[in-house]
C-alpha positions as CSV (number, residue, x, y, z in Angstrom):
1,X,0.0,0.0,0.0
2,X,2.8,2.4,0.9
3,X,4.6,1.5,-2.3
4,X,1.5,2.3,-4.3
5,X,1.2,5.7,-2.7
6,X,4.8,6.4,-3.5
7,X,4.2,5.6,-7.1
8,X,1.2,7.9,-7.3
9,X,3.2,10.7,-5.6
10,X,6.1,10.2,-8.1
11,X,3.7,10.2,-11.0
12,X,2.0,13.4,-9.9
13,X,5.4,15.1,-9.7
14,X,6.4,13.7,-13.2
15,X,3.1,15.0,-14.7
16,X,3.4,18.5,-13.2
17,X,7.1,19.0,-14.0
18,X,7.4,17.3,-17.4
19,X,4.2,17.9,-19.2
20,X,4.5,20.8,-21.8
21,X,1.2,22.6,-21.1
22,X,1.8,24.8,-24.2
23,X,1.1,21.7,-26.3
24,X,-2.5,21.6,-25.0
25,X,-5.1,23.0,-27.3
26,X,-6.9,26.2,-26.3
27,X,-9.9,24.3,-25.1
28,X,-7.8,21.7,-23.2
29,X,-5.8,24.5,-21.5
30,X,-9.0,26.2,-20.4
31,X,-10.4,22.9,-19.0
32,X,-7.1,22.4,-17.1
33,X,-6.5,25.9,-15.8
34,X,-9.8,27.7,-16.2
35,X,-8.6,30.4,-18.7
36,X,-7.7,30.5,-22.4
37,X,-4.0,30.6,-23.4
38,X,-4.4,34.2,-24.6
39,X,-5.5,35.2,-21.1
40,X,-2.7,33.2,-19.5
41,X,-0.1,35.0,-21.7
42,X,-1.6,38.4,-20.8
43,X,-1.3,37.4,-17.1
44,X,2.3,36.5,-17.5
45,X,3.1,39.7,-19.3
46,X,1.3,41.7,-16.6
47,X,3.4,40.1,-13.8
48,X,6.6,40.6,-15.7
49,X,5.8,44.3,-16.3
50,X,5.2,44.8,-12.6
51,X,8.4,43.1,-11.7
52,X,10.3,45.2,-14.3
53,X,8.8,48.4,-13.0
54,X,9.5,47.6,-9.4
55,X,12.0,50.1,-7.8
56,X,12.9,47.8,-4.9
57,X,16.5,46.6,-5.0
58,X,17.1,43.0,-6.0
59,X,17.4,40.7,-3.1
60,X,20.2,38.4,-2.6
61,X,19.5,34.7,-2.4
62,X,18.9,31.7,-4.5
63,X,17.1,32.0,-7.8
64,X,13.4,31.1,-7.6
65,X,12.7,27.4,-8.5
66,X,9.8,28.4,-10.7
67,X,9.8,30.9,-13.6
68,X,7.1,33.6,-13.8
69,X,5.2,31.4,-16.3
70,X,5.2,28.5,-13.9
71,X,4.2,30.8,-11.0
72,X,1.1,32.0,-12.9
73,X,0.3,28.3,-13.7
74,X,0.5,27.5,-10.0
75,X,-1.9,30.4,-9.2
76,X,-4.3,29.3,-11.9
77,X,-4.1,25.7,-10.7
78,X,-5.0,26.9,-7.2
79,X,-8.0,28.9,-8.3
80,X,-9.2,26.1,-10.7
81,X,-8.8,23.1,-8.4
82,X,-8.7,24.8,-5.0
83,X,-6.5,22.0,-3.6
84,X,-4.6,22.9,-0.4
85,X,-1.2,24.6,-0.7
86,X,0.3,21.3,0.6
87,X,-1.1,19.2,-2.2
88,X,-0.1,21.7,-4.9
89,X,3.3,22.0,-3.3
90,X,3.9,18.2,-3.5
91,X,3.1,18.4,-7.2
92,X,5.6,21.1,-7.8
93,X,8.2,19.9,-5.2
94,X,7.8,23.1,-3.1
95,X,6.7,23.7,0.4
96,X,3.2,24.8,1.1
97,X,4.4,28.2,2.5
98,X,6.2,28.8,-0.8
99,X,3.0,28.0,-2.8
100,X,1.1,30.4,-0.6
101,X,3.6,33.2,-1.2
102,X,3.5,32.6,-4.9
103,X,-0.3,32.8,-5.1
104,X,-0.5,35.9,-3.0
105,X,2.3,37.6,-4.9
106,X,0.8,36.8,-8.3
107,X,-2.6,38.0,-7.3
108,X,-1.1,41.3,-6.0
109,X,0.9,41.9,-9.1
110,X,-2.1,41.2,-11.4
111,X,-4.0,43.9,-9.6
112,X,-1.1,46.3,-9.6
113,X,-0.7,45.9,-13.4
114,X,-4.1,47.5,-14.0
115,X,-4.9,45.0,-16.7
116,X,-7.4,43.0,-14.6
117,X,-9.7,45.6,-13.0
118,X,-13.4,46.1,-13.3
119,X,-14.8,49.4,-14.5
120,X,-16.4,49.9,-11.1
121,X,-19.7,51.4,-10.0
122,X,-18.7,54.9,-11.2
123,X,-19.1,53.6,-14.8
124,X,-22.8,53.1,-14.1
125,X,-23.2,56.9,-13.9
126,X,-20.6,57.9,-16.5
127,X,-22.6,59.5,-19.3
128,X,-20.2,58.3,-22.0
129,X,-20.4,54.6,-21.2
130,X,-23.6,54.0,-19.3
131,X,-25.1,50.6,-20.1
132,X,-28.6,50.4,-21.6
133,X,-29.7,47.4,-19.6
134,X,-28.0,46.0,-16.5
135,X,-28.7,42.8,-14.6
136,X,-27.9,42.4,-10.9
137,X,-27.8,39.3,-8.8
138,X,-26.2,37.9,-5.7
139,X,-24.3,34.6,-5.5
140,X,-23.0,32.8,-2.4
141,X,-19.8,31.0,-1.6
142,X,-19.9,28.5,1.4
143,X,-17.2,29.1,4.1
144,X,-16.0,27.2,7.1
145,X,-17.9,27.9,10.3
146,X,-16.5,31.1,11.8
147,X,-15.1,31.0,15.3
148,X,-16.8,34.3,16.2
149,X,-20.0,36.0,15.2
150,X,-21.4,32.9,13.4
151,X,-24.9,34.4,13.0
152,X,-23.5,37.2,10.8
153,X,-22.5,34.6,8.2
154,X,-25.3,32.1,8.4
155,X,-27.4,32.2,5.3
156,X,-31.0,31.2,6.0
157,X,-31.5,30.7,2.2
158,X,-28.7,28.2,1.9
159,X,-28.7,26.7,5.4
160,X,-25.0,27.2,6.0
161,X,-22.4,29.9,6.5
162,X,-21.6,31.9,3.4
163,X,-20.1,35.0,1.9
164,X,-22.2,36.9,-0.7
165,X,-21.1,38.6,-3.9
166,X,-23.3,41.1,-5.7
167,X,-22.6,41.2,-9.4
168,X,-23.8,44.0,-11.8
169,X,-23.4,43.0,-15.4
170,X,-24.2,44.6,-18.8
171,X,-27.0,42.6,-20.4
172,X,-25.7,43.4,-23.9
173,X,-22.0,42.6,-23.6
174,X,-22.3,40.2,-20.6
175,X,-19.4,42.1,-19.0
176,X,-19.3,42.4,-15.2
177,X,-19.2,46.1,-14.3
178,X,-18.8,45.9,-10.5
179,X,-18.8,43.5,-7.6
180,X,-19.6,44.0,-3.9
181,X,-19.1,41.4,-1.2
182,X,-20.9,41.0,2.2
183,X,-21.8,38.5,4.9
184,X,-24.1,35.6,4.3
185,X,-26.8,36.7,6.7
186,X,-27.7,39.9,5.0
187,X,-30.6,40.2,2.6
188,X,-29.9,40.9,-1.1
189,X,-31.6,44.3,-1.0
190,X,-29.6,45.2,2.2
191,X,-26.4,44.3,0.4
192,X,-27.4,46.6,-2.5
193,X,-27.9,49.5,-0.1
194,X,-24.6,48.8,1.5
195,X,-22.8,48.7,-1.8
196,X,-24.1,52.2,-2.7
197,X,-24.5,51.1,-6.3
198,X,-26.6,53.7,-8.2
199,X,-27.8,53.6,-11.8
200,X,-28.1,56.3,-14.4
201,X,-31.8,57.3,-14.9
202,X,-31.6,56.1,-18.5
203,X,-30.3,52.7,-17.5
204,X,-32.8,49.9,-17.2
205,X,-32.0,47.5,-14.3
206,X,-33.4,44.0,-13.9
207,X,-33.3,42.1,-10.7
208,X,-34.9,39.1,-9.0
209,X,-37.5,39.1,-6.2
210,X,-34.7,39.6,-3.6
211,X,-34.6,43.3,-4.6
212,X,-38.1,44.2,-3.8
213,X,-38.1,47.9,-2.9
214,X,-35.3,48.9,-5.3
215,X,-37.7,51.2,-7.2
216,X,-37.3,53.7,-4.3
217,X,-33.7,54.1,-5.4
218,X,-34.0,53.6,-9.1
219,X,-37.4,54.1,-10.8
220,X,-36.3,52.4,-14.0
221,X,-35.9,49.0,-12.4
222,X,-37.9,45.8,-12.8
223,X,-38.5,43.0,-10.3
224,X,-40.9,40.0,-10.5
225,X,-44.4,40.4,-9.2
226,X,-44.9,38.5,-5.9
227,X,-48.1,36.8,-4.9
228,X,-49.4,37.6,-1.4
229,X,-51.1,35.3,1.1
230,X,-54.6,36.4,0.1
231,X,-54.0,37.2,-3.6
232,X,-52.8,35.0,-6.5
233,X,-51.0,36.3,-9.5
234,X,-53.1,37.2,-12.5
235,X,-52.3,35.7,-15.9
236,X,-50.9,39.0,-17.1
237,X,-48.6,39.2,-14.1
238,X,-47.4,35.6,-14.7
239,X,-46.6,36.5,-18.3
240,X,-44.8,39.6,-17.1
241,X,-42.6,37.4,-14.7
242,X,-41.8,35.0,-17.5
243,X,-40.8,37.8,-19.9
244,X,-38.6,39.4,-17.1
245,X,-37.0,36.0,-16.3
246,X,-35.9,35.7,-20.0
247,X,-34.3,39.1,-19.8
248,X,-32.6,38.4,-16.5
249,X,-31.4,34.9,-17.2
250,X,-28.1,36.1,-18.6
251,X,-26.7,36.6,-15.1
252,X,-26.9,32.9,-14.3
253,X,-24.4,31.7,-16.9
254,X,-22.1,34.5,-15.6
255,X,-22.3,33.0,-12.1
256,X,-21.7,29.5,-13.5
257,X,-18.6,30.6,-15.5
258,X,-17.1,32.3,-12.4
259,X,-17.7,29.2,-10.3
260,X,-15.9,26.9,-12.7
261,X,-13.0,28.2,-10.6
262,X,-13.6,26.0,-7.5
263,X,-12.2,28.6,-5.2
264,X,-15.6,30.4,-5.6
265,X,-17.8,27.2,-5.6
266,X,-16.1,25.0,-3.0
267,X,-16.0,25.8,0.8
268,X,-13.8,28.9,1.1
269,X,-10.9,28.1,3.5
270,X,-8.8,31.3,3.3
271,X,-9.0,34.5,5.2
272,X,-12.3,36.3,4.6
273,X,-10.7,39.7,4.2
274,X,-9.0,38.5,1.0
275,X,-12.3,37.2,-0.5
276,X,-13.4,40.5,-2.0
277,X,-10.0,41.0,-3.7
278,X,-10.2,37.6,-5.3
279,X,-13.8,38.0,-6.5
280,X,-12.9,41.3,-8.2
281,X,-9.8,39.9,-9.8
282,X,-11.5,36.7,-11.1
283,X,-14.4,38.8,-12.4
284,X,-12.0,41.0,-14.3
285,X,-10.3,37.8,-15.7
286,X,-13.8,36.6,-16.8
287,X,-14.3,39.9,-18.7
288,X,-10.9,39.4,-20.4
289,X,-12.1,36.0,-21.6
290,X,-15.4,37.2,-23.2
291,X,-14.0,38.1,-26.6
292,X,-11.7,35.1,-26.6
293,X,-14.5,32.7,-26.0
294,X,-16.5,34.0,-28.9
295,X,-13.5,33.7,-31.2
296,X,-12.7,30.2,-30.0
297,X,-16.3,29.0,-30.6
């Protein structure tokens, strides 16, 4: 049994160290790492540019075992598979602390490069680039049970502890415009008020029933009609809800594509204060993939 485990371990190292990932097709590369090759190259160039522009003096010491290209692959592998630092470290013959530093450093440099940033909520009010129709929704990521203030993170909708992410996307381009994160206990509409997202009067916003009351903040918004205890929906209201659902459905594939990166779909084990940074970064990478995906298909 021990011999068999040693063989599996040796084989895993052989695969990670000797396979030429550049020989994978674009679709295979995306299945393996969660992004297309073109996005991967842009990420590598971004990290290299930040390192080249750094004014800090070069540190003495041994040369890093992994090149920048490999460090970006390690980060993508972490996002895509969300294995522990220890497991990824055994594949690359590095310690888990080294893998942790590589991932954190790569994430920081990608943000510093400015190539992977969202437009932000100010773009929703910018007269030159206001979207015609926006779709807003909240998605949840399970987390480990907090040691303190557990009730703040318990989602009654899901039945476990979560972190919430509010996404605002352009219905026409499917581009994510801005993201805001909060605790699992909060209501979707409460999260919207905390985010201070505001829409241009000419922008039509479409939301689900969790945003009842948003009309007080944006008159050109549409949410489904809800039946009450003593009144059923009329046929006209049912048709209205169906038509609205067809317009709003575009946000669901966006959530699904983001959650192909298991760091957003599996139970989040990292520090919660870094969650918002990662969601924003991964949403910006998703935007970068949009045109590539159309070309590849």
